[in-house]
PQR file of N, CA, C, O and H, with PARSE charges and radii, in Angstrom:
ATOM      1  N   ASP A   1       3.317 -20.632  15.174 -0.4000 1.5000
ATOM      2  CA  ASP A   1       3.392 -21.666  14.156 -0.0000 2.0000
ATOM      3  C   ASP A   1       3.900 -21.050  12.853  0.5500 1.7000
ATOM      4  O   ASP A   1       3.418 -20.001  12.427 -0.5500 1.4000
ATOM      5  N   LEU A   2       4.850 -21.691  12.239 -0.4000 1.5000
ATOM      6  CA  LEU A   2       5.468 -21.144  11.031 -0.0000 2.0000
ATOM      7  C   LEU A   2       4.507 -21.061   9.853  0.5500 1.7000
ATOM      8  O   LEU A   2       4.622 -20.152   9.031 -0.5500 1.4000
ATOM      9  H   LEU A   2       5.241 -22.544  12.585  0.4000 1.0000
ATOM     10  N   ALA A   3       3.567 -21.987   9.756 -0.4000 1.5000
ATOM     11  CA  ALA A   3       2.598 -21.945   8.646 -0.0000 2.0000
ATOM     12  C   ALA A   3       1.726 -20.701   8.743  0.5500 1.7000
ATOM     13  O   ALA A   3       1.425 -20.074   7.726 -0.5500 1.4000
ATOM     14  H   ALA A   3       3.474 -22.726  10.424  0.4000 1.0000
ATOM     15  N   VAL A   4       1.322 -20.341   9.946 -0.4000 1.5000
ATOM     16  CA  VAL A   4       0.505 -19.139  10.153 -0.0000 2.0000
ATOM     17  C   VAL A   4       1.314 -17.904   9.784  0.5500 1.7000
ATOM     18  O   VAL A   4       0.808 -17.014   9.101 -0.5500 1.4000
ATOM     19  H   VAL A   4       1.566 -20.849  10.772  0.4000 1.0000
ATOM     20  N   LEU A   5       2.559 -17.841  10.224 -0.4000 1.5000
ATOM     21  CA  LEU A   5       3.429 -16.712   9.891 -0.0000 2.0000
ATOM     22  C   LEU A   5       3.644 -16.621   8.384  0.5500 1.7000
ATOM     23  O   LEU A   5       3.604 -15.530   7.815 -0.5500 1.4000
ATOM     24  H   LEU A   5       2.971 -18.564  10.779  0.4000 1.0000
ATOM     25  N   LYS A   6       3.870 -17.759   7.739 -0.4000 1.5000
ATOM     26  CA  LYS A   6       4.060 -17.766   6.282 -0.0000 2.0000
ATOM     27  C   LYS A   6       2.833 -17.205   5.578  0.5500 1.7000
ATOM     28  O   LYS A   6       2.970 -16.422   4.638 -0.5500 1.4000
ATOM     29  H   LYS A   6       3.902 -18.645   8.201  0.4000 1.0000
ATOM     30  N   ASN A   7       1.634 -17.590   6.014 -0.4000 1.5000
ATOM     31  CA  ASN A   7       0.405 -17.080   5.401 -0.0000 2.0000
ATOM     32  C   ASN A   7       0.247 -15.581   5.626  0.5500 1.7000
ATOM     33  O   ASN A   7      -0.228 -14.872   4.739 -0.5500 1.4000
ATOM     34  H   ASN A   7       1.523 -18.226   6.778  0.4000 1.0000
ATOM     35  N   LYS A   8       0.633 -15.096   6.788 -0.4000 1.5000
ATOM     36  CA  LYS A   8       0.532 -13.662   7.073 -0.0000 2.0000
ATOM     37  C   LYS A   8       1.526 -12.856   6.248  0.5500 1.7000
ATOM     38  O   LYS A   8       1.289 -11.681   5.969 -0.5500 1.4000
ATOM     39  H   LYS A   8       1.019 -15.673   7.508  0.4000 1.0000
ATOM     40  N   MET A   9       2.624 -13.468   5.860 -0.4000 1.5000
ATOM     41  CA  MET A   9       3.676 -12.772   5.122 -0.0000 2.0000
ATOM     42  C   MET A   9       3.626 -13.060   3.619  0.5500 1.7000
ATOM     43  O   MET A   9       4.528 -12.646   2.891 -0.5500 1.4000
ATOM     44  H   MET A   9       2.817 -14.422   6.087  0.4000 1.0000
ATOM     45  N   ASP A  10       2.609 -13.750   3.146 -0.4000 1.5000
ATOM     46  CA  ASP A  10       2.517 -14.166   1.744 -0.0000 2.0000
ATOM     47  C   ASP A  10       2.264 -12.968   0.840  0.5500 1.7000
ATOM     48  O   ASP A  10       1.168 -12.406   0.842 -0.5500 1.4000
ATOM     49  H   ASP A  10       1.876 -14.086   3.737  0.4000 1.0000
ATOM     50  N   TYR A  11       3.268 -12.577   0.069 -0.4000 1.5000
ATOM     51  CA  TYR A  11       3.144 -11.390  -0.785 -0.0000 2.0000
ATOM     52  C   TYR A  11       2.084 -11.567  -1.864  0.5500 1.7000
ATOM     53  O   TYR A  11       1.549 -10.578  -2.365 -0.5500 1.4000
ATOM     54  H   TYR A  11       4.158 -13.034   0.066  0.4000 1.0000
ATOM     55  N   THR A  12       1.768 -12.809  -2.234 -0.4000 1.5000
ATOM     56  CA  THR A  12       0.742 -13.000  -3.267 -0.0000 2.0000
ATOM     57  C   THR A  12      -0.641 -12.634  -2.758  0.5500 1.7000
ATOM     58  O   THR A  12      -1.526 -12.303  -3.547 -0.5500 1.4000
ATOM     59  H   THR A  12       2.203 -13.612  -1.828  0.4000 1.0000
ATOM     60  N   GLU A  13      -0.833 -12.689  -1.450 -0.4000 1.5000
ATOM     61  CA  GLU A  13      -2.139 -12.347  -0.871 -0.0000 2.0000
ATOM     62  C   GLU A  13      -2.276 -10.858  -0.586  0.5500 1.7000
ATOM     63  O   GLU A  13      -3.390 -10.335  -0.577 -0.5500 1.4000
ATOM     64  H   GLU A  13      -0.114 -12.958  -0.809  0.4000 1.0000
ATOM     65  N   TYR A  14      -1.174 -10.175  -0.356 -0.4000 1.5000
ATOM     66  CA  TYR A  14      -1.231  -8.767   0.035 -0.0000 2.0000
ATOM     67  C   TYR A  14      -0.803  -7.813  -1.070  0.5500 1.7000
ATOM     68  O   TYR A  14      -0.917  -6.598  -0.910 -0.5500 1.4000
ATOM     69  H   TYR A  14      -0.269 -10.601  -0.364  0.4000 1.0000
ATOM     70  N   GLY A  15      -0.323  -8.329  -2.164 -0.4000 1.5000
ATOM     71  CA  GLY A  15       0.019  -7.472  -3.296 -0.0000 2.0000
ATOM     72  C   GLY A  15       1.445  -6.979  -3.256  0.5500 1.7000
ATOM     73  O   GLY A  15       2.287  -7.471  -4.007 -0.5500 1.4000
ATOM     74  H   GLY A  15      -0.230  -9.316  -2.294  0.4000 1.0000
ATOM     75  N   GLY A  16       1.728  -6.044  -2.421 -0.4000 1.5000
ATOM     76  CA  GLY A  16       3.066  -5.478  -2.362 -0.0000 2.0000
ATOM     77  C   GLY A  16       3.158  -4.445  -1.263  0.5500 1.7000
ATOM     78  O   GLY A  16       2.277  -4.341  -0.409 -0.5500 1.4000
ATOM     79  H   GLY A  16       1.044  -5.645  -1.811  0.4000 1.0000
ATOM     80  N   ALA A  17       4.224  -3.693  -1.296 -0.4000 1.5000
ATOM     81  CA  ALA A  17       4.464  -2.662  -0.292 -0.0000 2.0000
ATOM     82  C   ALA A  17       4.066  -1.300  -0.851  0.5500 1.7000
ATOM     83  O   ALA A  17       4.415  -0.950  -1.979 -0.5500 1.4000
ATOM     84  H   ALA A  17       4.940  -3.778  -1.990  0.4000 1.0000
ATOM     85  N   GLY A  18       3.335  -0.545  -0.050 -0.4000 1.5000
ATOM     86  CA  GLY A  18       2.948   0.805  -0.446 -0.0000 2.0000
ATOM     87  C   GLY A  18       4.118   1.765  -0.282  0.5500 1.7000
ATOM     88  O   GLY A  18       4.824   1.731   0.727 -0.5500 1.4000
ATOM     89  H   GLY A  18       3.051  -0.829   0.866  0.4000 1.0000
ATOM     90  N   LEU A  19       4.319   2.620  -1.279 -0.4000 1.5000
ATOM     91  CA  LEU A  19       5.329   3.676  -1.190 -0.0000 2.0000
ATOM     92  C   LEU A  19       4.599   4.972  -0.887  0.5500 1.7000
ATOM     93  O   LEU A  19       3.732   5.390  -1.655 -0.5500 1.4000
ATOM     94  H   LEU A  19       3.747   2.648  -2.099  0.4000 1.0000
ATOM     95  N   PHE A  20       4.934   5.602   0.207 -0.4000 1.5000
ATOM     96  CA  PHE A  20       4.224   6.792   0.648 -0.0000 2.0000
ATOM     97  C   PHE A  20       5.059   8.037   0.411  0.5500 1.7000
ATOM     98  O   PHE A  20       6.257   7.949   0.145 -0.5500 1.4000
ATOM     99  H   PHE A  20       5.638   5.262   0.831  0.4000 1.0000
ATOM    100  N   GLY A  21       4.419   9.203   0.509 -0.4000 1.5000
ATOM    101  CA  GLY A  21       5.097  10.461   0.262 -0.0000 2.0000
ATOM    102  C   GLY A  21       4.921  10.926  -1.170  0.5500 1.7000
ATOM    103  O   GLY A  21       5.550  11.893  -1.598 -0.5500 1.4000
ATOM    104  H   GLY A  21       3.445   9.274   0.725  0.4000 1.0000
ATOM    105  N   LEU A  22       4.074  10.245  -1.902 -0.4000 1.5000
ATOM    106  CA  LEU A  22       3.797  10.586  -3.297 -0.0000 2.0000
ATOM    107  C   LEU A  22       2.360  11.079  -3.408  0.5500 1.7000
ATOM    108  O   LEU A  22       1.559  10.857  -2.500 -0.5500 1.4000
ATOM    109  H   LEU A  22       3.563   9.459  -1.554  0.4000 1.0000
ATOM    110  N   LYS A  23       2.026  11.741  -4.506 -0.4000 1.5000
ATOM    111  CA  LYS A  23       0.670  12.262  -4.673 -0.0000 2.0000
ATOM    112  C   LYS A  23      -0.348  11.166  -4.933  0.5500 1.7000
ATOM    113  O   LYS A  23      -1.528  11.331  -4.624 -0.5500 1.4000
ATOM    114  H   LYS A  23       2.677  11.921  -5.244  0.4000 1.0000
ATOM    115  N   ALA A  24       0.085  10.071  -5.486 -0.4000 1.5000
ATOM    116  CA  ALA A  24      -0.811   8.958  -5.795 -0.0000 2.0000
ATOM    117  C   ALA A  24      -0.203   7.676  -5.241  0.5500 1.7000
ATOM    118  O   ALA A  24       1.014   7.586  -5.077 -0.5500 1.4000
ATOM    119  H   ALA A  24       1.043   9.937  -5.737  0.4000 1.0000
ATOM    120  N   PRO A  25      -1.036   6.690  -4.953 -0.5600 1.5000
ATOM    121  CA  PRO A  25      -0.494   5.450  -4.404  0.2800 2.0000
ATOM    122  C   PRO A  25       0.382   4.701  -5.410  0.5500 1.7000
ATOM    123  O   PRO A  25       0.076   4.631  -6.600 -0.5500 1.4000
ATOM    124  N   VAL A  26       1.461   4.155  -4.903 -0.4000 1.5000
ATOM    125  CA  VAL A  26       2.343   3.305  -5.689 -0.0000 2.0000
ATOM    126  C   VAL A  26       2.548   2.033  -4.883  0.5500 1.7000
ATOM    127  O   VAL A  26       2.886   2.081  -3.700 -0.5500 1.4000
ATOM    128  H   VAL A  26       1.710   4.212  -3.936  0.4000 1.0000
ATOM    129  N   ILE A  27       2.341   0.904  -5.532 -0.4000 1.5000
ATOM    130  CA  ILE A  27       2.548  -0.379  -4.884 -0.0000 2.0000
ATOM    131  C   ILE A  27       3.735  -1.052  -5.551  0.5500 1.7000
ATOM    132  O   ILE A  27       3.743  -1.233  -6.769 -0.5500 1.4000
ATOM    133  H   ILE A  27       2.066   0.865  -6.493  0.4000 1.0000
ATOM    134  N   LYS A  28       4.729  -1.420  -4.771 -0.4000 1.5000
ATOM    135  CA  LYS A  28       5.907  -2.132  -5.273 -0.0000 2.0000
ATOM    136  C   LYS A  28       5.659  -3.611  -5.064  0.5500 1.7000
ATOM    137  O   LYS A  28       5.658  -4.097  -3.933 -0.5500 1.4000
ATOM    138  H   LYS A  28       4.723  -1.273  -3.782  0.4000 1.0000
ATOM    139  N   ALA A  29       5.449  -4.329  -6.165 -0.4000 1.5000
ATOM    140  CA  ALA A  29       5.204  -5.767  -6.098 -0.0000 2.0000
ATOM    141  C   ALA A  29       6.526  -6.532  -6.170  0.5500 1.7000
ATOM    142  O   ALA A  29       7.528  -6.014  -6.663 -0.5500 1.4000
ATOM    143  H   ALA A  29       5.450  -3.934  -7.083  0.4000 1.0000
ATOM    144  N   HIS A  30       6.514  -7.746  -5.683 -0.4000 1.5000
ATOM    145  CA  HIS A  30       7.676  -8.623  -5.727 -0.0000 2.0000
ATOM    146  C   HIS A  30       8.027  -8.930  -7.180  0.5500 1.7000
ATOM    147  O   HIS A  30       7.129  -9.068  -8.010 -0.5500 1.4000
ATOM    148  H   HIS A  30       5.700  -8.167  -5.282  0.4000 1.0000
ATOM    149  N   GLY A  31       9.282  -9.036  -7.495 -0.4000 1.5000
ATOM    150  CA  GLY A  31       9.731  -9.270  -8.859 -0.0000 2.0000
ATOM    151  C   GLY A  31       9.234 -10.561  -9.481  0.5500 1.7000
ATOM    152  O   GLY A  31       9.130 -10.655 -10.704 -0.5500 1.4000
ATOM    153  H   GLY A  31      10.011  -8.924  -6.820  0.4000 1.0000
ATOM    154  N   SER A  32       8.926 -11.553  -8.666 -0.4000 1.5000
ATOM    155  CA  SER A  32       8.431 -12.824  -9.208 -0.0000 2.0000
ATOM    156  C   SER A  32       6.939 -12.995  -8.942  0.5500 1.7000
ATOM    157  O   SER A  32       6.459 -14.115  -8.771 -0.5500 1.4000
ATOM    158  H   SER A  32       9.011 -11.476  -7.673  0.4000 1.0000
ATOM    159  N   SER A  33       6.213 -11.889  -8.908 -0.4000 1.5000
ATOM    160  CA  SER A  33       4.774 -11.938  -8.645 -0.0000 2.0000
ATOM    161  C   SER A  33       4.044 -12.719  -9.726  0.5500 1.7000
ATOM    162  O   SER A  33       4.322 -12.577 -10.917 -0.5500 1.4000
ATOM    163  H   SER A  33       6.604 -10.979  -9.047  0.4000 1.0000
ATOM    164  N   ASP A  34       3.099 -13.551  -9.284 -0.4000 1.5000
ATOM    165  CA  ASP A  34       2.241 -14.256 -10.227 -0.0000 2.0000
ATOM    166  C   ASP A  34       0.971 -13.440 -10.450  0.5500 1.7000
ATOM    167  O   ASP A  34       0.849 -12.327  -9.939 -0.5500 1.4000
ATOM    168  H   ASP A  34       2.872 -13.666  -8.317  0.4000 1.0000
ATOM    169  N   ALA A  35       0.034 -13.983 -11.204 -0.4000 1.5000
ATOM    170  CA  ALA A  35      -1.201 -13.259 -11.532 -0.0000 2.0000
ATOM    171  C   ALA A  35      -1.974 -12.876 -10.277  0.5500 1.7000
ATOM    172  O   ALA A  35      -2.543 -11.786 -10.215 -0.5500 1.4000
ATOM    173  H   ALA A  35       0.132 -14.888 -11.620  0.4000 1.0000
ATOM    174  N   ASN A  36      -2.005 -13.751  -9.278 -0.4000 1.5000
ATOM    175  CA  ASN A  36      -2.721 -13.463  -8.036 -0.0000 2.0000
ATOM    176  C   ASN A  36      -2.089 -12.275  -7.312  0.5500 1.7000
ATOM    177  O   ASN A  36      -2.801 -11.409  -6.803 -0.5500 1.4000
ATOM    178  H   ASN A  36      -1.542 -14.636  -9.328  0.4000 1.0000
ATOM    179  N   ALA A  37      -0.778 -12.231  -7.263 -0.4000 1.5000
ATOM    180  CA  ALA A  37      -0.083 -11.126  -6.594 -0.0000 2.0000
ATOM    181  C   ALA A  37      -0.314  -9.809  -7.323  0.5500 1.7000
ATOM    182  O   ALA A  37      -0.514  -8.778  -6.682 -0.5500 1.4000
ATOM    183  H   ALA A  37      -0.199 -12.935  -7.675  0.4000 1.0000
ATOM    184  N   VAL A  38      -0.292  -9.827  -8.654 -0.4000 1.5000
ATOM    185  CA  VAL A  38      -0.542  -8.606  -9.426 -0.0000 2.0000
ATOM    186  C   VAL A  38      -1.975  -8.139  -9.204  0.5500 1.7000
ATOM    187  O   VAL A  38      -2.220  -6.947  -9.017 -0.5500 1.4000
ATOM    188  H   VAL A  38      -0.130 -10.665  -9.176  0.4000 1.0000
ATOM    189  N   PHE A  39      -2.916  -9.071  -9.224 -0.4000 1.5000
ATOM    190  CA  PHE A  39      -4.318  -8.733  -8.956 -0.0000 2.0000
ATOM    191  C   PHE A  39      -4.450  -8.065  -7.591  0.5500 1.7000
ATOM    192  O   PHE A  39      -5.119  -7.040  -7.462 -0.5500 1.4000
ATOM    193  H   PHE A  39      -2.717 -10.039  -9.376  0.4000 1.0000
ATOM    194  N   ASN A  40      -3.818  -8.642  -6.580 -0.4000 1.5000
ATOM    195  CA  ASN A  40      -3.916  -8.085  -5.234 -0.0000 2.0000
ATOM    196  C   ASN A  40      -3.184  -6.756  -5.104  0.5500 1.7000
ATOM    197  O   ASN A  40      -3.579  -5.927  -4.285 -0.5500 1.4000
ATOM    198  H   ASN A  40      -3.275  -9.476  -6.686  0.4000 1.0000
ATOM    199  N   SER A  41      -2.138  -6.527  -5.878 -0.4000 1.5000
ATOM    200  CA  SER A  41      -1.475  -5.219  -5.896 -0.0000 2.0000
ATOM    201  C   SER A  41      -2.413  -4.152  -6.448  0.5500 1.7000
ATOM    202  O   SER A  41      -2.486  -3.043  -5.919 -0.5500 1.4000
ATOM    203  H   SER A  41      -1.817  -7.201  -6.543  0.4000 1.0000
ATOM    204  N   ILE A  42      -3.126  -4.495  -7.513 -0.4000 1.5000
ATOM    205  CA  ILE A  42      -4.094  -3.559  -8.091 -0.0000 2.0000
ATOM    206  C   ILE A  42      -5.228  -3.300  -7.110  0.5500 1.7000
ATOM    207  O   ILE A  42      -5.672  -2.163  -6.958 -0.5500 1.4000
ATOM    208  H   ILE A  42      -3.067  -5.396  -7.944  0.4000 1.0000
ATOM    209  N   ARG A  43      -5.699  -4.354  -6.442 -0.4000 1.5000
ATOM    210  CA  ARG A  43      -6.752  -4.203  -5.427 -0.0000 2.0000
ATOM    211  C   ARG A  43      -6.277  -3.286  -4.307  0.5500 1.7000
ATOM    212  O   ARG A  43      -7.024  -2.424  -3.844 -0.5500 1.4000
ATOM    213  H   ARG A  43      -5.338  -5.278  -6.565  0.4000 1.0000
ATOM    214  N   GLN A  44      -5.048  -3.471  -3.881 -0.4000 1.5000
ATOM    215  CA  GLN A  44      -4.480  -2.656  -2.807 -0.0000 2.0000
ATOM    216  C   GLN A  44      -4.412  -1.186  -3.222  0.5500 1.7000
ATOM    217  O   GLN A  44      -4.760  -0.305  -2.435 -0.5500 1.4000
ATOM    218  H   GLN A  44      -4.442  -4.171  -4.258  0.4000 1.0000
ATOM    219  N   ALA A  45      -3.970  -0.917  -4.440 -0.4000 1.5000
ATOM    220  CA  ALA A  45      -3.900   0.467  -4.931 -0.0000 2.0000
ATOM    221  C   ALA A  45      -5.294   1.075  -5.020  0.5500 1.7000
ATOM    222  O   ALA A  45      -5.486   2.233  -4.649 -0.5500 1.4000
ATOM    223  H   ALA A  45      -3.687  -1.632  -5.079  0.4000 1.0000
ATOM    224  N   ARG A  46      -6.268   0.312  -5.505 -0.4000 1.5000
ATOM    225  CA  ARG A  46      -7.647   0.801  -5.602 -0.0000 2.0000
ATOM    226  C   ARG A  46      -8.185   1.178  -4.217  0.5500 1.7000
ATOM    227  O   ARG A  46      -8.807   2.227  -4.051 -0.5500 1.4000
ATOM    228  H   ARG A  46      -6.112  -0.629  -5.806  0.4000 1.0000
ATOM    229  N   GLU A  47      -7.943   0.322  -3.240 -0.4000 1.5000
ATOM    230  CA  GLU A  47      -8.402   0.615  -1.879 -0.0000 2.0000
ATOM    231  C   GLU A  47      -7.731   1.867  -1.325  0.5500 1.7000
ATOM    232  O   GLU A  47      -8.365   2.645  -0.613 -0.5500 1.4000
ATOM    233  H   GLU A  47      -7.438  -0.530  -3.376  0.4000 1.0000
ATOM    234  N   MET A  48      -6.463   2.066  -1.643 -0.4000 1.5000
ATOM    235  CA  MET A  48      -5.764   3.267  -1.180 -0.0000 2.0000
ATOM    236  C   MET A  48      -6.371   4.524  -1.792  0.5500 1.7000
ATOM    237  O   MET A  48      -6.473   5.552  -1.123 -0.5500 1.4000
ATOM    238  H   MET A  48      -5.948   1.434  -2.222  0.4000 1.0000
ATOM    239  N   VAL A  49      -6.777   4.447  -3.065 -0.4000 1.5000
ATOM    240  CA  VAL A  49      -7.432   5.588  -3.717 -0.0000 2.0000
ATOM    241  C   VAL A  49      -8.799   5.819  -3.097  0.5500 1.7000
ATOM    242  O   VAL A  49      -9.144   6.952  -2.762 -0.5500 1.4000
ATOM    243  H   VAL A  49      -6.694   3.612  -3.608  0.4000 1.0000
ATOM    244  N   GLU A  50      -9.585   4.752  -2.941 -0.4000 1.5000
ATOM    245  CA  GLU A  50     -10.935   4.877  -2.382 -0.0000 2.0000
ATOM    246  C   GLU A  50     -10.912   5.463  -0.973  0.5500 1.7000
ATOM    247  O   GLU A  50     -11.808   6.223  -0.604 -0.5500 1.4000
ATOM    248  H   GLU A  50      -9.305   3.831  -3.213  0.4000 1.0000
ATOM    249  N   LYS A  51      -9.910   5.120  -0.193 -0.4000 1.5000
ATOM    250  CA  LYS A  51      -9.809   5.595   1.192 -0.0000 2.0000
ATOM    251  C   LYS A  51      -8.988   6.872   1.313  0.5500 1.7000
ATOM    252  O   LYS A  51      -8.779   7.369   2.420 -0.5500 1.4000
ATOM    253  H   LYS A  51      -9.182   4.503  -0.492  0.4000 1.0000
ATOM    254  N   ASP A  52      -8.521   7.405   0.190 -0.4000 1.5000
ATOM    255  CA  ASP A  52      -7.729   8.634   0.140 -0.0000 2.0000
ATOM    256  C   ASP A  52      -6.569   8.599   1.139  0.5500 1.7000
ATOM    257  O   ASP A  52      -6.384   9.520   1.934 -0.5500 1.4000
ATOM    258  H   ASP A  52      -8.690   7.001  -0.709  0.4000 1.0000
ATOM    259  N   VAL A  53      -5.811   7.533   1.078 -0.4000 1.5000
ATOM    260  CA  VAL A  53      -4.692   7.364   2.000 -0.0000 2.0000
ATOM    261  C   VAL A  53      -3.672   8.491   1.842  0.5500 1.7000
ATOM    262  O   VAL A  53      -3.199   9.035   2.839 -0.5500 1.4000
ATOM    263  H   VAL A  53      -5.961   6.784   0.432  0.4000 1.0000
ATOM    264  N   SER A  54      -3.328   8.848   0.605 -0.4000 1.5000
ATOM    265  CA  SER A  54      -2.347   9.919   0.392 -0.0000 2.0000
ATOM    266  C   SER A  54      -2.839  11.242   0.956  0.5500 1.7000
ATOM    267  O   SER A  54      -2.075  11.967   1.593 -0.5500 1.4000
ATOM    268  H   SER A  54      -3.713   8.405  -0.205  0.4000 1.0000
ATOM    269  N   GLY A  55      -4.115  11.566   0.729 -0.4000 1.5000
ATOM    270  CA  GLY A  55      -4.692  12.801   1.255 -0.0000 2.0000
ATOM    271  C   GLY A  55      -4.741  12.814   2.767  0.5500 1.7000
ATOM    272  O   GLY A  55      -4.490  13.842   3.396 -0.5500 1.4000
ATOM    273  H   GLY A  55      -4.736  10.978   0.212  0.4000 1.0000
ATOM    274  N   THR A  56      -5.065  11.673   3.352 -0.4000 1.5000
ATOM    275  CA  THR A  56      -5.124  11.561   4.809 -0.0000 2.0000
ATOM    276  C   THR A  56      -3.747  11.774   5.423  0.5500 1.7000
ATOM    277  O   THR A  56      -3.615  12.469   6.430 -0.5500 1.4000
ATOM    278  H   THR A  56      -5.270  10.838   2.842  0.4000 1.0000
ATOM    279  N   ILE A  57      -2.730  11.184   4.827 -0.4000 1.5000
ATOM    280  CA  ILE A  57      -1.361  11.364   5.320 -0.0000 2.0000
ATOM    281  C   ILE A  57      -0.939  12.818   5.175  0.5500 1.7000
ATOM    282  O   ILE A  57      -0.360  13.390   6.099 -0.5500 1.4000
ATOM    283  H   ILE A  57      -2.837  10.620   4.008  0.4000 1.0000
ATOM    284  N   LYS A  58      -1.222  13.420   4.027 -0.4000 1.5000
ATOM    285  CA  LYS A  58      -0.858  14.822   3.792 -0.0000 2.0000
ATOM    286  C   LYS A  58      -1.510  15.734   4.827  0.5500 1.7000
ATOM    287  O   LYS A  58      -0.853  16.607   5.394 -0.5500 1.4000
ATOM    288  H   LYS A  58      -1.692  12.955   3.276  0.4000 1.0000
ATOM    289  N   THR A  59      -2.803  15.529   5.071 -0.4000 1.5000
ATOM    290  CA  THR A  59      -3.524  16.348   6.049 -0.0000 2.0000
ATOM    291  C   THR A  59      -2.937  16.179   7.446  0.5500 1.7000
ATOM    292  O   THR A  59      -2.769  17.158   8.174 -0.5500 1.4000
ATOM    293  H   THR A  59      -3.336  14.819   4.611  0.4000 1.0000
ATOM    294  N   ALA A  60      -2.628  14.950   7.817 -0.4000 1.5000
ATOM    295  CA  ALA A  60      -2.059  14.698   9.143 -0.0000 2.0000
ATOM    296  C   ALA A  60      -0.701  15.374   9.301  0.5500 1.7000
ATOM    297  O   ALA A  60      -0.405  15.933  10.357 -0.5500 1.4000
ATOM    298  H   ALA A  60      -2.765  14.156   7.225  0.4000 1.0000
ATOM    299  N   ILE A  61       0.116  15.328   8.268 -0.4000 1.5000
ATOM    300  CA  ILE A  61       1.434  15.978   8.329 -0.0000 2.0000
ATOM    301  C   ILE A  61       1.277  17.490   8.415  0.5500 1.7000
ATOM    302  O   ILE A  61       1.970  18.139   9.199 -0.5500 1.4000
ATOM    303  H   ILE A  61      -0.125  14.874   7.410  0.4000 1.0000
ATOM    304  N   GLU A  62       0.374  18.058   7.616 -0.4000 1.5000
ATOM    305  CA  GLU A  62       0.155  19.507   7.651 -0.0000 2.0000
ATOM    306  C   GLU A  62      -0.330  19.955   9.022  0.5500 1.7000
ATOM    307  O   GLU A  62       0.112  20.989   9.521 -0.5500 1.4000
ATOM    308  H   GLU A  62      -0.188  17.531   6.979  0.4000 1.0000
ATOM    309  N   LYS A  63      -1.222  19.204   9.636 -0.4000 1.5000
ATOM    310  CA  LYS A  63      -1.712  19.560  10.976 -0.0000 2.0000
ATOM    311  C   LYS A  63      -0.593  19.468  12.000  0.5500 1.7000
ATOM    312  O   LYS A  63      -0.479  20.311  12.889 -0.5500 1.4000
ATOM    313  H   LYS A  63      -1.582  18.364   9.231  0.4000 1.0000
ATOM    314  N   ARG A  64       0.219  18.451  11.870 -0.4000 1.5000
ATOM    315  CA  ARG A  64       1.297  18.232  12.833 -0.0000 2.0000
ATOM    316  C   ARG A  64       2.386  19.291  12.717  0.5500 1.7000
ATOM    317  O   ARG A  64       2.901  19.765  13.730 -0.5500 1.4000
ATOM    318  H   ARG A  64       0.127  17.765  11.148  0.4000 1.0000
ATOM    319  N   GLU A  65       2.736  19.663  11.500 -0.4000 1.5000
ATOM    320  CA  GLU A  65       3.861  20.570  11.296 -0.0000 2.0000
ATOM    321  C   GLU A  65       3.444  21.982  10.932  0.5500 1.7000
ATOM    322  O   GLU A  65       4.293  22.865  10.811 -0.5500 1.4000
ATOM    323  H   GLU A  65       2.317  19.279  10.678  0.4000 1.0000
ATOM    324  N   GLY A  66       2.155  22.210  10.757 -0.4000 1.5000
ATOM    325  CA  GLY A  66       1.697  23.528  10.374 -0.0000 2.0000
ATOM    326  C   GLY A  66       2.139  23.925   8.976  0.5500 1.7000
ATOM    327  O   GLY A  66       2.318  25.111   8.699 -0.5500 1.4000
ATOM    328  H   GLY A  66       1.465  21.494  10.855  0.4000 1.0000
ATOM    329  N   VAL A  67       2.316  22.955   8.094 -0.4000 1.5000
ATOM    330  CA  VAL A  67       2.793  23.203   6.730 -0.0000 2.0000
ATOM    331  C   VAL A  67       1.619  23.557   5.833  0.5500 1.7000
ATOM    332  O   VAL A  67       0.564  22.926   5.902 -0.5500 1.4000
ATOM    333  H   VAL A  67       2.170  21.992   8.318  0.4000 1.0000
ATOM    334  N   LYS A  68       1.800  24.557   4.999 -0.4000 1.5000
ATOM    335  CA  LYS A  68       0.788  24.947   4.010 -0.0000 2.0000
ATOM    336  C   LYS A  68       1.459  25.025   2.653  0.5500 1.7000
ATOM    337  O   LYS A  68       2.600  25.475   2.546 -0.5500 1.4000
ATOM    338  H   LYS A  68       2.657  25.070   4.942  0.4000 1.0000
ATOM    339  N   ASN A  69       0.759  24.590   1.617 -0.4000 1.5000
ATOM    340  CA  ASN A  69       1.282  24.723   0.243 -0.0000 2.0000
ATOM    341  C   ASN A  69       0.814  26.008  -0.358  0.5500 1.7000
ATOM    342  O   ASN A  69       1.143  26.308  -1.506 -0.5500 1.4000
ATOM    343  H   ASN A  69      -0.168  24.225   1.704  0.4000 1.0000
TER
END
């Protein structure tokens, strides 16, 4: 059903797209984001910090490739 797909793809509900490969989370929001979308982008970034997404990705890459800094 198209309405269900539209709701799943609604950028105002999910905030934006995460940019990975950086030391800290970056969320790229849609250019026409309203207050709800900006709020959800901030929520998304906060959750990424709380769950240490960047650190988890870094650790997984280091284990996989044997990379050390």
